[in-house]
N, C-alpha and C positions, 0 to 999 in steps of 0.2 A: 761617517765622514773620514776621508783619507787625509793623513798628515803628510804633506809633501815638502814642507820647509825643513831644510837641513838644520838650521839653527834650533828650531823647536824640537826636532828629533834628538839632537845632541843634548839639549837641556833636559828633556824628558828622560833620556838614558842616564844622564848624570844624577838626576834626582832619584830615578828608579834604582840605580846601583846603590846609592846611599841608603835608600829605604830598605833594600834587601839586606845590606850590611848591618843596619841597625836592628832589623828583625832577627837576623842570624845571631848577632851578639846577644840580644835580649833572650832569645830562646836558649842559646848555649849557656849563658850565665844562669838563667833560671834553673836549667837542669842540673848544672854543677852545684849550685847553692842548695837545690832541693836534695840532691844526693848527700851532700854534707850534713844537711839538716836531718835526713833520715838516719844516717849513721850515728850522729851524736845523740839524737833523741832515743834511738833504738837501743844503743848500748846502755844508757842510763836507765831506761825503763825496763830493759831486760834484767839488769842486776836487781832492781827493786822487785820485779816479778818473780825472780828465783827465790828471793827472800820471803815474799808473800806466800808462794805456793807451799813452802815448808810449814809456815804457820797454819795455813788452811788444812794441810795434810794432818798436822797434829790435832787440830780441832776435829776433823772428820774421824780420825782414829779413836779419839775419846768417845765420840758418839757410837761407833761400832763396838768398842770395848764395853760400853755401858749396855748395849743390846745383848752382847754375849753374857754379861752378868745376869741380865733379866732371864734369858732362856735357860740359864743353868741354875736358876733359883729352885730350891727343893719344893717350895710351895707351888710354883708354876708347873713343875714336872709332875708332882703327885696329883694335882688337881686335874690334869689332862691325861694321865696315864690310863685310867680306867673309866668305863662308862658309868654315869651316875646310877646309883641303885634305885633311886626314886625321884619323883619330882621335887620333894623336899631337899634331897641331897643335891640335885642339880641347881636349885635356886641358891642353896647355901654355898656351893662352890663358886657360883658366879659372883656372889657378894664378896666372898673372900678374894677372888681374883681382881674384882673392881677396886677393893680397898688397897690391894697391893699396887695396882697400876697408878692410883692417885698418889699413893705414898712415893712411888718411884719417880713420878713426874715432879713432885714437890722437892725431892732430894736433889735432882739434877736441874739446875737453874736454866740450862740451855735447852732443855726438853720442853716442848709445848704440850705433847700428850703421848700416851702409849696406847696401842690397840692390840688385841689378840684376835686372831682369826682361827677358828676351829669348828669342827662339825660334831663335837661331843655333846652339845646341848640342843641339837636340832630337834630332837624328839620330845623335848620337855619345854615347859613354860620358860620364858626369858624375862629376866629383870630389865627394866628400862634404864638407859644411860649407864650401862656398865662398861662400855668400851670393848665389848666382846661381840664379834660378828662372824657369820659363816664364811667359809673359804670361798664360796661362790662369789662373794662380793669383790674379790681381787683376782679371780681366775681369768676374767676377760681382759685384764690390763696387759699392755704391750710388754711390760717388764716381767710378767709372771713366767714367760717362757725361759728367761734367764735364771729365774729362781729354781726352776725344775732341774737345772744343770749344776747348781751350786747351793751352798747352805745359806748364803747371804747375798743381797743385791741392793744397790742404791737406786732409789726411785727419783727421777728428775723432778724438778720443781712442779708443783701442782696445787690446786685449790682444795681446801677443806670447805665444802659447800656450806655446812652448817654455820661455821664461824667466819666465813668469807676472809680467809687468811691463806697466804701462800706458804707452803712448807716444802722442805726436802726430807725424804724419809729413808730409813734403812730398815730392811725387812730381813728376818733371820728365821730359820726353821727351829721348831721345838721338837726334841726327840724324847721318847720315853726310855726307861732303862733298857729296853730290848733293842733300841736303835731305830724304832719306827717313828715316822713323822706324825705328830699328833696335832700340830697347828703351826702358826707363824706369829711372831711378835713384830709389830711395826712401830718404830719410834719416829715421831714427827718433830722436826726442828724448824723454827721460823727461818725462812730463806734469807731475811736481812741480817741474820747472825752468822751466816756462812761466809759471805764475801763482805768484808768491812773495809771501807776506804781508809786504810791506815796511814797513807801518806797525805791525807787531807787535800788531795789535788782536785780542783774543781774543773779542770780542763776536760772537755767532753771526750769520753771514751767508754768502751764497753768491755766488761770482764766476762769471760766464759770459763767455767770450771769443767774440765774434761776428765772422765775416769780412764781406767786402763784400756777400755774398749773404744775410746774416742767419743763416747756419748756425752752430750752436754747435760750436766746435772743441774746447774743453776747459772743464770746470767744476771748481770747487774749493769745498769746504765748510770754512769757518773757524769755530773756536769749539768744535768737537767735541773731547772730551778726548784722543782718539787722533789728532786732526788727519788723519783718513783721507780718502782720495779716494772720492767717491761719484758714481754716475751720476745725471744730472738729466734729466727728461723732455724729449724733443725739443721745441723751440719751436714746430714746425709742428703739434704735437698739442694745443697749449694755446691756445684762442681768446683767453684773457685776455692772453697774451704775444705772440701773432702780430702784433697791430697795432702793437707797439712796435718792429718791425724797422726801420721808416723813421724812428723818433724818434731824437733825439740831444740831448745836453746837457739832459736832461729827467728829471723824476721824478714818480711818481704811485703812489697806493695801489691795489693790484690784489688780486683774490681768485683764488687758485689752489689747487685741490684742497681746498676748504672752509677754507682758511687765508688770512689777509690778510698781504700783504707790501708793504713799501715798495720799489718798483722804481726804481732809479737807473741812467740810461744816459748814458755819457760822450759827449763830442763825438768824431767820427771822427778817427783819426790820418791822417797823410799817406798811408799805405798802406790807408786805409779800415777799419782795425781798430776795433772798439768793445768796451767792457767794460760788462756789465750786472751790477749788484749787487742781490741780493734780501735784504732785512733783515726778519725776522719782526716784525710790528707789536707782538706781545705783549712782545717784548724791549725795543722802543723805549719802550713805554708802561708798563713795569713800575713805574717810580717814580710815574707819573701815577696808576696804579691804587691804589698804596699810599696816596697822598694822598687819593684818592677814598674809600677805606675809612675813613680817619680822619674825613673830612667827613661820611660817612654815619652813623658812630657818634655823632658830636656832634649831628647833626640828629635822630637817633632819641631821644637823651637829652632834647633840647629839646622834642621832640614829646610825650614821656611827661610831662614837667613841665608842659606846657601844658594837659593834660587837667583837672587840678583847677581851674586858672584859668578854663577854658572853662565848667565846671559853675557856678562862682560868678557869672560874667558872665551866663550863660543864666538862672540863678535870678532875678537882678535884672530881666531882661527879661521873664520869663514870669509873674512874680508878679501884675502888673496884669491880665494876661489871665485868670489864675485867678479873680480877684475878679469880673471881668466874666462869666465862665462861671457863677459862683455866682449872680449876679443873674439870668442867663438861666434858670437852673433854677427860681428863684423865680417868674419869669414863666410858665414851663412849668406850674407848679402852679396858676396862676390868680391870682397876686398881681401885679396890674399897677401897684400903687402903689410897688413897690420902685424905689430910685434908687441909682446908683453914684457915689461921689465922683470928682471930676476929678483927673487925675494931672499932674505937672509936665512930663512928656515930651509933646511936641506930638502925636505919633501916638496915644498912649494917651489924651490929652485929647480928641482927636477921637472915638475909639472910645467913651469913657465918655459924652460929650455925645450922640453918636448913639444910644447905648443908652437913655439917659434919654428922648430924644425919641421913640424907638420905643415905649417902654413907655407913654408918655403917649398916643401916637397909637393904639396897640392898644386902650387903654382907651376912647378916643373911638370907634374903629371898632366895638368890641364893642357899644357902646350904639346906634350907628347900625344895626348889623346886626340887633339885636333889633327895632328899629323897622321896618326894611325887611322882616324876616320876618313881622311882624304884617300889614303892608300886602300882602305877597305872598299870605298866606292869604285876606285879604279879596278880592284880585283873582281867586284861583282859584275862590272861591265865585261871584263875578260871572260868570266864564267858564262855569261849569257852568250857570248860569241862562241865559246867552246862547245856549248850544247848543240850547236849546228852539226858538229863533226859526227857524233853517233848516228844521227838521222841520215846524214849524207852517206855514211858507211853502209847502213841498212839498205838504203835505196840503191846504192851501187851494187852491193852483193845480190840484191833481188834482180837487178837488171842483168847481171852476168849469168844468174841462174836461168832466166828465161832465154837469153841468147844461146846458152849451152844446149837447152832443150831444142832450140831451132836447128842447131847443127848436129842433133842426135848424139851429143856427148853426155849420156845419162850419168856416167860416173862423176864427171866434173860437176854436173848440176846437183847431184846428191851431196857432194862435199860442200859446195857453195851453200846449199840449203841448210845443211846441218851446222855449218859455221855461223850462218846468220842466226839460227835458233840459239846457238851457244852464246853468242854475244848478247842477244836480247834477254835471255834468262840471267846471264851474268850481271848485266846492269840492273835489271828489275826495277827501273824507275828510282834507283837510289836507296831502296829498302834494304835493311839488314837481314830480314827474315822472308822466306818464301814458303809456299806449301811443299809438302814432301813429294807430291807427284811432279812438281816442276823441277825439284832437285834431281829426282830420278831421270826425268826427261833430259836434263842437262848432261847427266852421265851417259845416257844412251846416245845423244848427239856426239859426244866425244868418242864413244866406242865405235860408232859408225865411221867417223873420220879415220880412226886408227885402223880399222879393218880395211879401209880403202887404200891407205898408204903403206901398210906393212904387208910383207909376204907371208908371214906366219898366220896360222889359223887361230882365231880368237873366239873363245866360247864364254859368253857373259850370261849369267843367270841371276834371278832375283827371287827372294822369298819374303814378300811384304804383304801383310793382310790389307784387304781393301779398306777396312775401317780406319786405317792409319793414314791413308793417302791425303786426307784434308788437314792433317796436323801441320803446324808451322815449325820450321827448323832454320838455323842460320844458313845462308846461301853459300854455295861452292865449298862444301865440306867433304864431299865424296870424290870429286874429280882429281884432287891432288894425290889421293892414295892410289887411284887407278893409274895415273900418270907415273907415279913412283914405282908401281909394280911392273908396268910395261918397260920402263926405261932402265931400271936397276935390278929387277927381280929375275930376269932371264938372260942367259948368255947366248952367244951365237950358236953354240952347239948344244944348247940345253933342250928342254922339252919341245917336242914338235908342235904342241898345241898349248896355247895360253888359256888357262881357265881362271876366271874371276867370278867370285860368288859374293852376293850381298844379301844379308838377312837382317830384317828389322822386326823387333818385338817389343811389347809393352811389359815391363817387369815390375812386380810388386814385391817389396821387401821391407819388413819392419815398418808397416803402415806408411810406406813411402814408394811412390811410383816414378818411373823414369823410362825413357826410350833407350833401347840398346841397339846400336847399329854394328853389325859384324861384317868386315870386309876381309876376304881370304883369297889367296891365290895359290898356285901350285909351283911357284918359282923356287929359287934357292934359299929363300928366307934370309933372316938377319945373321950375319957372321960374327961370332964372338959376343962379347958384352956390348949391349946397345942401349941407348936412351936418346932423348931428344938432342942432347949435346953431341951425339955421334953423327948427326946428319949435317952435311955441308950445305944442303939446300934449305930454302926457307918455307917450302910448301906445307909440309906436315907440321912443322913448328908453328907456322902461322895459323893453321887450323886450330891447333890446341890452344894457343894464346887467345884467338878470337872467341872460342867457345867459353873460356873462363872469364874473359872480359864481359861478354854479352850475358852469360847465364850464371856465373858464379864459380867459386873454386871447387865445389863438389862435382862439377861436370868437367869433361875433357876426354883425352885420348889415352888409351893404354895399348902397348905393342907387345907382341909375343911371337916366338918362333915355334911353329907347330912341331917340327921334328926335334928341336932342341929342348924347349921348355915344356911342351905338352900342355900349355894353358888352354888351347882350344881342342877339347877332347871330342866334341861332336862335329868334326869337320865334314863338309859336304863334298869335298874333292878327294878323288882316289877311291879305290875299292879293292876288295879281295885282301890278300896278304901283303900287297906292295907297301913299301915304306912311304908314309905320307910326309911330304915336305911342303914348305911354303911359309909365308908370313901371314899373320893375323893382326888386324887392327880393330879394336873395339872403341866405339864412341858412345859416351853417356850424354844424353840430352834431356832437357826438361820437357814435360808434357804440356803442349800448347794446342788444345784440341779445336779451338774455334776463334772467331774474330774478336770476341770480347777479351779472351786471355791474350790474344795477339796485340790488342790495343793497349793493354796494361804494360806489356813488354815494350811497345813503342814509346809509351810515356816515360818509362824508366830510362830510355836511351835517347830521349828527345834533346 
C-alpha cells in the first residue's frame, strides 16, 4: 500500500527520526557504559588475579620441590640403580619403595599419591598395590614428549580411574649415580587444591592456570551451585584464545563458542605461571541491560505521546499547502483569475506569491497562445500556396527544355535539364538525408552546368565503391566545396585544366566505423593560416554546422592545404616530380547503410 498523504508521511518521518534517535542514544549509552564497566571490573579483577597467581605459583613450586626431594632420596636412587639380583630382591625393593611412597604421601598433606614408573622390575614378580608401574604406562601420553626434552613436566588435570578423582601431576626423572635415567616419579595433587576461590566470589567465571608454554594445566568454574569441576576446551583449539598465550597483564572481550567473555590474563609469576579468567559478558552487563530496559520503556512512552503532538504540528504546516492546492484545482478548471492570500511563514509566502504570479502569467500566455495559433493557421495557408511554386518551376524548366530541343539548341536543353535535376535533388521532398548516389548525381549536374558555362576544361573524377551508393548522407554537402574550388581556387592565369577528385571510403578505427569523403582540387590551395572563421562565405561553414547538428559533434569537416601542410599524402592529382598543390577537404559522416537506420535518424530529427 502506497502512502500518499503528506500529513501521514511527515508524522511517520517525525516518529521515525525520534525512534532512530532513541535507538542511537540507547546503543551509544550501552556501549559507553559497557566499556566503563569492562575497565572498572577488569582493573579490580586483574589486581586480584596477579595476587592469586603468585599464591598459586608458590603452591606449585612447593609441589615440584617436594618431587625433587623424592627423586633425590638415597633410598629411591639405590633401589633403582641396579637390576634386582633375584626375585626375592625385586619383591623386597618394591616393598621398600611402596613404604617410602606411602610415608611421603602422608608427610605432605597436599599430596594425594606418589607413583614410580620404572622398568627395573619387569622381569620379576610384582607386588600388588605398590604404586610402581612400568614406563610403558605413561609413554603414550601427550605430555611424555615434553618429558623427553626436560627433567620435569606438569601434567594437566586428568582422572585417576581407580579412585575417580581429578588430579594435577608433576613428573620428574630419576637418575642413578652415573646420570642415567632409571625411572620417573609422578606426584598427584587433587585439582581442587590448586585453584582455590580465595576471594569467595560467587559471580560466574572460569579460571585457567597456564604454564610457561601456554598449556592449560587446570581449570575451575566458579559460581555454579554445585561448585563442580568442569573440563574446558583446549586453548590450542580456540583461535580466539590462542593469540592470548603471549599476552600478560591484559584484558579484552573475546568471542568463544558464540558467547562473549571478558578475558583477563595476569602477569607471569617468577616461575612463569599465568592465570586466565573468563567472565561471561552477560553477567557483567546484567545491571546495564536492566537500566537499558528502563530507558527503552521510557523512550517508547515518550514516543507514543509525541504522535498527537506531531499530528497537531503537521496540521499547522500542511494547511497552507491545502489552500494552495485548492487554488491550483481552480486553475485546472480554467479559472485563471483565482488568487491565494499570502501567509506569514516565509516559505509559504513565497509559494502563494509564486502561485499568484503563475496564474497571472498563465492567463497572459493563454491569450498569446490564442494569437499565435491564429498566426500559425495563416502561415500554414501561405505554405500550402508556396508549395505550388516549385512544381510550377519544374514544369516551366521542363517545357523550356523540350522547346530548346525543338529548336536544335542542345546545349541550352542540357543546361535546363541539369538545372531541373539540381533543383529536384536539392529539395528532395523536404528530407534532410538522401542516398549517396543522389548526392553524387547532384554534384554531376552542377559540374555539367559549369562545364557548359566556363571556358576552361574541367576534369571531374570519382572513386566510390558501389556498395556505398545506397548509404544515406545529409543532402547538398559536396556541391558547396566544388563551387568554392571553381570560384576561389583558380586564378585567370592559373592552371589550364581544373581537376576535381572525390573519393569516399568506409573507415574502421578503434572499433568505430565512419564514412570519410575526400574532395581535392589542383588549385592554389588555402593561403596562410585558415580555419572556418577565415571564410567570408557561408557555404562550407553551413555544411560543417549542418553535419554536427544532424549527426553529432564527432562528425564534420576538416580542411588542409596539400602543398603547405601535407595532410593529404595520397593525392590523386598530379604526377611525376611536379609539385602538387591544391586544397583538400575531408568530411566525416556516420554510417547509415539502410532505410531502418535512416528511419532512426529521421525520428531523431522529427
